[in-house]
N, CA, C and O atoms as a DFTB+ gen file, in Angstrom:
332 C
 N C O
     1  1       0.859      -1.176       0.000
     2  2       0.000       0.000       0.000
     3  2       0.898       1.229       0.000
     4  3       1.777       1.366       0.851
     5  1       0.674       2.115      -0.951
     6  2       1.454       3.327      -1.086
     7  2       0.673       4.481      -0.475
     8  3      -0.430       4.793      -0.923
     9  1       1.230       5.104       0.524
    10  2       0.556       6.218       1.175
    11  2       1.603       7.191       1.690
    12  3       2.562       6.805       2.359
    13  1       1.399       8.463       1.363
    14  2       2.359       9.472       1.818
    15  2       2.410       9.520       3.348
    16  3       3.469       9.745       3.932
    17  1       1.262       9.307       3.987
    18  2       1.201       9.434       5.447
    19  2       2.056       8.367       6.130
    20  3       2.676       8.631       7.160
    21  1       2.088       7.174       5.560
    22  2       2.895       6.099       6.146
    23  2       4.373       6.468       6.118
    24  3       5.093       6.265       7.095
    25  1       4.813       7.007       4.999
    26  2       6.221       7.423       4.902
    27  2       6.527       8.533       5.896
    28  3       7.594       8.544       6.509
    29  1       5.595       9.464       6.056
    30  2       5.790      10.546       7.029
    31  2       5.857      10.005       8.460
    32  3       6.680      10.446       9.262
    33  1       4.985       9.051       8.766
    34  2       4.974       8.445      10.101
    35  2       6.306       7.750      10.379
    36  3       6.902       7.924      11.443
    37  1       6.757       6.973       9.420
    38  2       8.029       6.254       9.596
    39  2       9.183       7.243       9.762
    40  3      10.063       7.044      10.599
    41  1       9.173       8.288       8.974
    42  2      10.233       9.306       9.061
    43  2      10.249       9.955      10.447
    44  3      11.315      10.150      11.030
    45  1       9.074      10.287      10.971
    46  2       9.008      10.978      12.266
    47  2       9.273      10.043      13.444
    48  3       9.983      10.403      14.383
    49  1       8.697       8.837      13.388
    50  2       8.837       7.920      14.524
    51  2      10.095       7.071      14.445
    52  3      10.561       6.551      15.459
    53  1      10.644       6.929      13.251
    54  2      11.799       6.057      13.069
    55  2      11.442       4.590      13.197
    56  3      12.313       3.755      13.443
    57  1      10.161       4.268      13.032
    58  2       9.678       2.914      13.286
    59  2       9.201       2.224      12.005
    60  3       8.000       2.061      11.788
    61  1      10.139       1.829      11.177
    62  2       9.804       1.130       9.933
    63  2       9.289      -0.285      10.206
    64  3       8.588      -0.856       9.370
    65  1       9.627      -0.852      11.360
    66  2       9.176      -2.211      11.693
    67  2       7.661      -2.283      11.834
    68  3       7.074      -3.355      11.683
    69  1       7.024      -1.153      12.121
    70  2       5.573      -1.141      12.314
    71  2       4.800      -0.761      11.049
    72  3       3.621      -0.414      11.116
    73  1       5.463      -0.826       9.912
    74  2       4.817      -0.461       8.645
    75  2       3.486      -1.197       8.458
    76  3       2.504      -0.589       8.032
    77  1       3.442      -2.484       8.767
    78  2       2.201      -3.255       8.587
    79  2       1.078      -2.680       9.458
    80  3      -0.072      -2.624       9.021
    81  1       1.395      -2.259      10.665
    82  2       0.390      -1.651      11.540
    83  2      -0.108      -0.333      10.967
    84  3      -1.313      -0.081      10.948
    85  1       0.815       0.518      10.495
    86  2       0.424       1.806       9.920
    87  2      -0.465       1.575       8.692
    88  3      -1.458       2.277       8.501
    89  1      -0.102       0.584       7.857
    90  2      -0.903       0.269       6.672
    91  2      -2.300      -0.219       7.066
    92  3      -3.293       0.161       6.445
    93  1      -2.369      -1.054       8.092
    94  2      -3.661      -1.536       8.584
    95  2      -4.515      -0.363       9.051
    96  3      -5.714      -0.316       8.779
    97  1      -3.905       0.572       9.743
    98  2      -4.639       1.738      10.234
    99  2      -5.223       2.536       9.066
   100  3      -6.379       2.954       9.120
   101  1      -4.441       2.745       8.025
   102  2      -4.934       3.479       6.854
   103  2      -6.052       2.689       6.176
   104  3      -7.055       3.265       5.756
   105  1      -5.882       1.399       6.071
   106  2      -6.882       0.542       5.401
   107  2      -8.208       0.531       6.177
   108  3      -9.277       0.634       5.574
   109  1      -8.144       0.407       7.486
   110  2      -9.361       0.272       8.297
   111  2      -9.968       1.624       8.656
   112  3     -11.181       1.810       8.551
   113  1      -9.143       2.552       9.073
   114  2      -9.640       3.842       9.558
   115  2      -9.746       4.894       8.456
   116  3     -10.543       5.827       8.548
   117  1      -8.952       4.734       7.441
   118  2      -8.908       5.725       6.362
   119  2      -7.742       6.676       6.545
   120  3      -7.298       6.945       7.662
   121  1      -7.264       7.172       5.431
   122  2      -6.087       8.038       5.461
   123  2      -6.363       9.342       6.210
   124  3      -5.470       9.870       6.872
   125  1      -7.585       9.866       6.116
   126  2      -7.904      11.124       6.801
   127  2      -7.799      11.003       8.319
   128  3      -7.245      11.885       8.974
   129  1      -8.325       9.922       8.878
   130  2      -8.259       9.714      10.337
   131  2      -6.805       9.566      10.776
   132  3      -6.382      10.166      11.764
   133  1      -6.047       8.764      10.037
   134  2      -4.635       8.566      10.390
   135  2      -3.884       9.893      10.289
   136  3      -3.037      10.191      11.131
   137  1      -4.186      10.687       9.271
   138  2      -3.533      11.997       9.123
   139  2      -3.895      12.922      10.287
   140  3      -3.046      13.673      10.768
   141  1      -5.149      12.871      10.740
   142  2      -5.557      13.687      11.889
   143  2      -4.778      13.293      13.142
   144  3      -4.295      14.153      13.878
   145  1      -4.663      12.006      13.375
   146  2      -3.927      11.536      14.559
   147  2      -2.440      11.853      14.447
   148  3      -1.788      12.160      15.444
   149  1      -1.915      11.777      13.245
   150  2      -0.513      12.114      13.014
   151  2      -0.280      13.604      13.306
   152  3       0.738      13.981      13.886
   153  1      -1.224      14.430      12.900
   154  2      -1.131      15.870      13.201
   155  2      -1.161      16.109      14.705
   156  3      -0.427      16.948      15.226
   157  1      -2.021      15.361      15.399
   158  2      -2.077      15.468      16.867
   159  2      -0.731      15.088      17.480
   160  3      -0.253      15.752      18.400
   161  1      -0.126      14.023      16.969
   162  2       1.197      13.604      17.446
   163  2       2.210      14.725      17.259
   164  3       2.960      15.048      18.180
   165  1       2.233      15.314      16.077
   166  2       3.200      16.380      15.807
   167  2       2.973      17.575      16.738
   168  3       3.929      18.170      17.234
   169  1       1.715      17.919      16.968
   170  2       1.412      19.021      17.891
   171  2       1.917      18.704      19.300
   172  3       2.560      19.538      19.937
   173  1       1.624      17.503      19.777
   174  2       2.040      17.114      21.124
   175  2       3.566      17.071      21.242
   176  3       4.120      17.363      22.302
   177  1       4.236      16.709      20.156
   178  2       5.701      16.714      20.175
   179  2       6.234      18.152      20.263
   180  3       7.208      18.416      20.967
   181  1       5.594      19.066      19.551
   182  2       6.025      20.473      19.584
   183  2       5.847      21.074      20.967
   184  3       6.645      21.905      21.401
   185  1       4.787      20.646      21.661
   186  2       4.538      21.179      23.002
   187  2       5.280      20.386      24.082
   188  3       5.111      20.625      25.277
   189  1       6.095      19.450      23.634
   190  2       6.933      18.638      24.537
   191  2       6.126      17.714      25.459
   192  3       6.597      17.347      26.535
   193  1       4.914      17.341      25.041
   194  2       4.074      16.446      25.841
   195  2       4.282      14.974      25.511
   196  3       3.790      14.102      26.227
   197  1       5.007      14.692      24.435
   198  2       5.220      13.310      24.001
   199  2       6.712      13.033      23.945
   200  3       7.482      13.783      23.345
   201  1       7.105      11.932      24.590
   202  2       8.519      11.554      24.594
   203  2       8.784      10.317      23.743
   204  3       9.916      10.067      23.332
   205  1       7.726       9.546      23.483
   206  2       7.850       8.352      22.648
   207  2       6.776       8.404      21.562
   208  3       5.673       7.890      21.743
   209  1       7.112       9.034      20.430
   210  2       6.127       9.259      19.373
   211  2       5.445       7.981      18.870
   212  3       4.238       7.974      18.630
   213  1       6.203       6.923      18.716
   214  2       5.633       5.667      18.210
   215  2       4.546       5.160      19.141
   216  3       3.467       4.777      18.691
   217  1       4.824       5.158      20.429
   218  2       3.846       4.663      21.407
   219  2       2.608       5.552      21.449
   220  3       1.485       5.056      21.547
   221  1       2.811       6.854      21.376
   222  2       1.691       7.782      21.444
   223  2       0.761       7.599      20.239
   224  3      -0.456       7.509      20.399
   225  1       1.335       7.544      19.041
   226  2       0.523       7.369      17.836
   227  2      -0.174       6.016      17.837
   228  3      -1.336       5.919      17.443
   229  1       0.514       4.986      18.271
   230  2      -0.095       3.656      18.357
   231  2      -1.291       3.683      19.301
   232  3      -2.329       3.096      18.997
   233  1      -1.159       4.351      20.436
   234  2      -2.269       4.444      21.391
   235  2      -3.457       5.192      20.783
   236  3      -4.602       4.774      20.952
   237  1      -3.192       6.290      20.082
   238  2      -4.275       7.030      19.424
   239  2      -5.003       6.154      18.414
   240  3      -6.233       6.117      18.386
   241  1      -4.242       5.453      17.591
   242  2      -4.849       4.626      16.546
   243  2      -5.585       3.426      17.135
   244  3      -6.635       3.036      16.627
   245  1      -5.049       2.844      18.192
   246  2      -5.750       1.728      18.840
   247  2      -7.087       2.183      19.424
   248  3      -8.061       1.430      19.392
   249  1      -7.142       3.391      19.949
   250  2      -8.412       3.947      20.424
   251  2      -9.389       4.085      19.265
   252  3     -10.573       3.777      19.399
   253  1      -8.890       4.546      18.136
   254  2      -9.747       4.674      16.950
   255  2     -10.222       3.304      16.460
   256  3     -11.366       3.162      16.030
   257  1      -9.348       2.299      16.525
   258  2      -9.742       0.931      16.141
   259  2     -10.893       0.454      17.025
   260  3     -11.868      -0.113      16.531
   261  1     -10.778       0.685      18.330
   262  2     -11.842       0.257      19.256
   263  2     -13.162       0.964      18.940
   264  3     -14.221       0.338      18.932
   265  1     -13.091       2.268      18.680
   266  2     -14.307       3.015      18.318
   267  2     -14.930       2.452      17.049
   268  3     -16.146       2.276      16.977
   269  1     -14.106       2.170      16.055
   270  2     -14.602       1.630      14.786
   271  2     -15.234       0.263      15.000
   272  3     -16.260      -0.048      14.395
   273  1     -14.634      -0.552      15.852
   274  2     -15.173      -1.878      16.134
   275  2     -16.522      -1.775      16.841
   276  3     -17.449      -2.518      16.521
   277  1     -16.632      -0.867      17.788
   278  2     -17.900      -0.673      18.511
   279  2     -18.985      -0.207      17.551
   280  3     -20.109      -0.708      17.591
   281  1     -18.653       0.752      16.685
   282  2     -19.639       1.247      15.718
   283  2     -20.070       0.151      14.759
   284  3     -21.255       0.018      14.453
   285  1     -19.118      -0.630      14.287
   286  2     -19.436      -1.722      13.373
   287  2     -20.294      -2.762      14.065
   288  3     -21.261      -3.257      13.484
   289  1     -19.952      -3.097      15.296
   290  2     -20.718      -4.090      16.052
   291  2     -22.142      -3.627      16.286
   292  3     -23.079      -4.414      16.153
   293  1     -22.319      -2.357      16.635
   294  2     -23.673      -1.860      16.898
   295  2     -24.501      -1.840      15.622
   296  3     -25.709      -2.072      15.674
   297  1     -23.886      -1.570      14.487
   298  2     -24.600      -1.616      13.198
   299  2     -25.027      -3.050      12.892
   300  3     -26.137      -3.285      12.414
   301  1     -24.151      -3.994      13.168
   302  2     -24.473      -5.396      12.898
   303  2     -25.625      -5.860      13.784
   304  3     -26.512      -6.578      13.325
   305  1     -25.614      -5.454      15.042
   306  2     -26.672      -5.842      15.972
   307  2     -27.994      -5.229      15.500
   308  3     -29.016      -5.915      15.466
   309  1     -27.980      -3.961      15.140
   310  2     -29.187      -3.303      14.665
   311  2     -29.734      -3.989      13.422
   312  3     -30.939      -4.211      13.314
   313  1     -28.857      -4.324      12.489
   314  2     -29.269      -4.982      11.256
   315  2     -29.862      -6.347      11.544
   316  3     -30.881      -6.708      10.955
   317  1     -29.253      -7.112      12.432
   318  2     -29.744      -8.455      12.712
   319  2     -31.062      -8.440      13.471
   320  3     -31.853      -9.373      13.332
   321  1     -31.324      -7.411      14.270
   322  2     -32.571      -7.352      15.005
   323  2     -33.712      -6.777      14.164
   324  3     -34.884      -6.938      14.503
   325  1     -33.364      -6.119      13.084
   326  2     -34.390      -5.551      12.205
   327  2     -35.003      -6.586      11.284
   328  3     -36.088      -6.367      10.746
   329  1     -34.341      -7.692      11.096
   330  2     -34.861      -8.716      10.171
   331  2     -35.805      -9.667      10.841
   332  3     -36.323     -10.579      10.197
């Protein structure tokens, strides 16, 4: 998967080993959501609130994964009860 945001994330975090995770995040959450979280990471780094960029971004994206899973699950439950 070719995405400018993934290259930017790797450049900033220095974490090329997590490329598969970053790609999964773009695939599941969408490039816009990942870009928003990446912007949040950069802001927090500028304000000196983040000392481990990789961990911080991973935590943000994992929260988004959980939200997406909850939304998907609730849609599935609604659909199954409507039939």
